[in-house]
C-alpha positions in Angstrom: 0.2 -0.2 -0.3 1.2 3.5 -0.6 1.6 6.2 1.8 -0.2 9.3 2.0 0.7 13.1 3.0 -2.8 14.5 4.4 -3.6 18.1 5.2 -6.4 17.8 7.8 -9.4 19.7 7.6 -10.3 19.4 11.4 -9.5 20.6 14.6 -5.8 19.4 15.6 -2.7 20.6 17.1 0.1 19.7 14.6 1.4 22.0 11.9 2.2 19.0 9.7 0.4 17.1 7.6 -0.7 13.4 8.7 0.2 10.1 7.2 -2.3 8.0 5.9 -1.9 4.3 4.2 -3.9 4.2 0.9 -6.1 0.3 0.4 -5.5 -0.9 -3.2 -9.3 -0.4 -3.8 -8.7 3.5 -3.0 -5.3 4.2 -5.1 -6.8 4.5 -8.8 -9.0 7.2 -7.5 -6.5 9.0 -5.2 -3.7 12.0 -6.4 -2.2 15.1 -5.5 -5.4 17.4 -4.6 -7.9 14.7 -3.9 -10.3 15.1 -0.8 -10.1 12.0 1.4 -12.1 10.9 4.8 -9.7 10.8 7.6 -9.9 8.6 10.8 -9.0 11.0 13.7 -9.3 9.8 17.0 -13.0 8.2 17.1 -14.3 10.1 14.3 -14.0 10.8 10.4 -12.8 14.1 8.9 -11.8 15.8 5.7 -8.4 15.8 4.5 -6.3 16.7 1.5 -3.8 14.6 -0.1 -0.3 16.6 -0.6 2.0 13.7 -1.3 1.9 9.9 -2.4 4.9 7.5 -1.7 5.2 4.0 -2.0 7.8 4.2 1.1 7.3 5.7 4.6 10.5 7.2 7.1 11.6 3.7 9.5 11.8 6.7 12.4 8.4 6.6 12.9 6.6 3.3 14.8 3.5 3.1 15.8 0.6 2.4 14.0 -0.8 4.1 10.7 -4.1 4.1 9.5 -6.1 3.7 6.5 -8.2 6.4 4.6 -11.8 5.6 5.1 -12.7 6.9 1.8 -12.3 9.0 -1.1 -14.8 12.0 -1.2 -13.5 13.6 -4.3 -10.7 12.5 -7.0 -10.4 15.8 -8.6 -8.2 18.1 -6.9 -9.5 20.3 -4.3 -6.1 22.4 -4.1 -3.5 22.8 -6.0 0.4 21.8 -5.0 1.7 25.0 -4.5 -1.5 25.6 -2.6 -0.7 22.9 -0.1 2.9 23.7 0.0 1.9 27.3 1.2 -0.5 25.8 4.1 2.6 23.7 4.8 5.2 26.2 5.4 2.6 28.8 6.8 1.8 26.8 9.4 5.8 26.2 10.5 6.1 29.8 9.7 3.6 31.0 12.7 3.4 28.0 14.8 0.1 27.6 13.9 -1.9 24.3 13.6 -2.1 23.2 10.1 -5.9 23.4 9.9 -6.3 26.8 10.5 -4.2 28.0 8.0 -6.1 25.4 5.5 -9.7 27.0 6.0 -8.5 29.9 4.7 -7.7 28.2 1.4 -10.3 25.7 1.8 -13.5 26.8 4.2 -15.7 24.1 5.2 -18.8 25.9 3.0 -17.1 25.4 0.2 -16.4 21.7 0.4 -20.0 21.5 1.6 -21.0 23.4 -1.8 -19.1 20.9 -3.9 -19.9 18.2 -1.9 -23.8 19.6 -2.4 -23.3 18.8 -6.5 -21.4 15.8 -5.9 -17.4 17.5 -7.1 -19.2 17.7 -10.7 -17.2 21.3 -11.3 -13.8 19.8 -10.5 -11.3 19.9 -13.0 -10.3 16.1 -13.4 -6.5 16.8 -13.4 -4.3 18.9 -11.7 -2.2 21.5 -13.9 1.3 21.7 -14.4 4.2 24.2 -15.2 6.3 23.5 -17.2 9.0 25.6 -15.3 9.6 26.9 -11.7 8.0 30.4 -11.3 9.5 33.3 -11.7 9.4 36.1 -8.7 10.2 40.0 -8.7 9.5 42.8 -6.7 9.7 46.0 -9.2 9.7 49.5 -7.4 7.7 51.7 -9.5 9.8 55.5 -9.1 8.2 57.8 -11.6 4.3 57.7 -9.8 1.5 56.0 -8.3 0.9 52.2 -9.8 -2.0 53.0 -12.3 -4.3 51.1 -14.5 -1.4 52.1 -17.4 1.5 50.7 -15.7 -0.9 47.5 -14.6 -1.3 47.5 -18.3 2.3 47.2 -19.6 2.8 43.8 -17.2 0.0 42.1 -18.9 0.6 42.0 -22.7 -1.0 38.4 -23.7 -0.6 36.4 -21.0 -3.7 35.6 -17.9 -3.3 37.7 -15.7 -4.3 37.8 -11.6 -4.4 42.1 -10.8 -4.2 42.0 -6.8 -5.1 45.7 -5.1 -4.5 46.2 -1.5 -8.0 47.6 -1.4 -11.2 48.7 -3.4 -10.5 52.1 -4.1 -7.7 51.2 -6.2 -9.2 48.2 -7.7 -12.4 50.3 -8.4 -10.1 52.6 -10.2 -8.7 50.1 -12.6 -12.0 49.1 -13.6 -13.1 52.1 -14.3 -9.7 53.4 -16.2 -9.8 49.8 -18.0 -11.5 49.5 -21.5 -11.6 45.9 -21.4 -14.1 44.8 -18.7 -15.7 42.3 -20.8 -12.1 40.5 -20.6 -11.7 40.7 -16.5 -13.6 38.7 -14.0 -14.2 40.9 -11.1 -13.5 39.4 -7.6 -15.4 41.5 -5.3 -14.4 41.4 -1.6 -17.1 40.6 0.4 -18.7 37.4 -0.7 -21.4 34.9 0.4 -20.3 31.2 1.0 -22.2 30.7 -1.9 -21.0 33.5 -4.1 -17.2 32.9 -3.0 -17.7 28.9 -4.2 -19.1 30.2 -7.4 -16.0 32.4 -8.1 -13.7 29.4 -6.9 -14.9 27.5 -9.6 -14.9 30.5 -12.2 -11.5 30.6 -11.7 -10.2 27.4 -11.9 -11.6 27.0 -15.4 -10.1 30.3 -16.2 -13.2 32.0 -17.5 -12.1 35.4 -18.2 -8.3 36.2 -19.2 -7.7 38.2 -16.5 -8.5 38.7 -12.6 -9.2 41.8 -11.1 -9.3 41.7 -7.0 -8.6 42.4 -3.2 -6.0 40.3 -1.2 -8.4 37.3 -0.4 -7.8 36.5 -3.9 -4.6 34.9 -3.0 -6.7 32.4 -0.9 -7.7 30.8 -4.4 -6.7 28.4 -7.1 -4.7 30.6 -9.0 -2.8 27.7 -11.3 -4.8 28.4 -14.3 -3.4 31.4 -15.2 0.4 32.5 -15.7 0.9 35.6 -13.5 0.1 37.4 -10.1 0.6 40.9 -10.3 0.2 42.2 -7.0 0.2 45.9 -6.0 2.0 46.2 -2.5 0.7 49.1 0.0 3.1 50.2 2.6 0.8 51.6 4.8 -1.3 48.3 4.9 0.5 45.6 6.0 -1.7 43.0 8.2 -4.7 41.4 8.4 -6.1 39.5 11.1 -8.9 36.6 9.8 -10.1 34.8 13.5 -7.7 33.0 15.0 -4.9 34.7 12.7 -3.0 37.6 12.1 -0.8 37.6 9.3 0.6 39.6 6.1 -0.3 38.8 2.8 3.5 39.3 1.7 4.1 36.0 3.7 1.4 34.2 2.5 2.8 35.5 -0.9 6.6 34.2 0.0 4.9 30.5 1.1 3.5 30.1 -2.0 5.4 26.9 -4.1 7.6 26.8 -6.5 4.4 25.5 -9.2 2.9 28.9 -8.4 2.2 31.5 -11.2 4.9 33.9 -11.7 4.4 36.2 -9.3 5.8 40.2 -9.7 5.2 42.9 -7.0 4.4 46.0 -8.0 5.4 49.1 -5.3 5.8 52.9 -5.7 6.2 53.1 -1.6 7.4 50.0 -0.5 7.5 48.6 2.8 10.8 47.6 5.2 9.4 44.4 5.4 8.8 43.8 1.5 12.5 44.1 1.2 13.3 41.8 4.3 10.8 39.0 3.8 11.4 37.9 0.4 14.9 37.4 0.0 13.9 34.9 -3.3 12.5 37.7 -5.5 14.4 39.6 -7.8 14.7 43.5 -7.3 14.0 44.9 -10.5 
């Protein structure tokens, strides 16, 4: 039997994925990102498969349980998202489930289950090369619609604004609204779920929204343009307080290319992102 590294979606104290065995009857239905049912204590809970391996470390001598079922074979999270969940949980010393629920809320799992997970893409997307990452300081004034459009070219692009004022200004200034998917910052669970599916299926060439877009699966897109605001550096969502730059820094190498555009870069951006090329 193969071993599965699984990110739990229920209350736990651990900041790393759990390990389970995958019975042969389930193996053909399990891939990276599959939603599975796992035993935790006396309950059956949900988890997402992050890795599959025929071997396991001999250091662990305890009992390894088997998964109890496969709820969705198609991936519900991209690999770069799961890598971000693990890295961010370790970085912030938080239980992994708290971070995982930022990317995959229970309300969204319930929405997908209502329609038997039929809206999920059957296979994960794979990038041909490692993500490129840049921090670009725009020294000639504010980062406006003209500056942003100069970075888009013909690439599928996600544009992330620090607030609704800059988002509205961009949508007002651009003349290609029919090619842009507007992602409002405040959504009901059902609206958020429908937006998640629209993004995954790449219904529009460009997505424009605020920072909560970072929690969606953006692997269908070529690049992320992140407009930084030096005056807004943290975000609170109970029970976590974090900086969005930490989320970006945690993204795995299979994420879209990332360019941070700023006319007033924060000191934190200069020190937190050592792997980003400065231009």
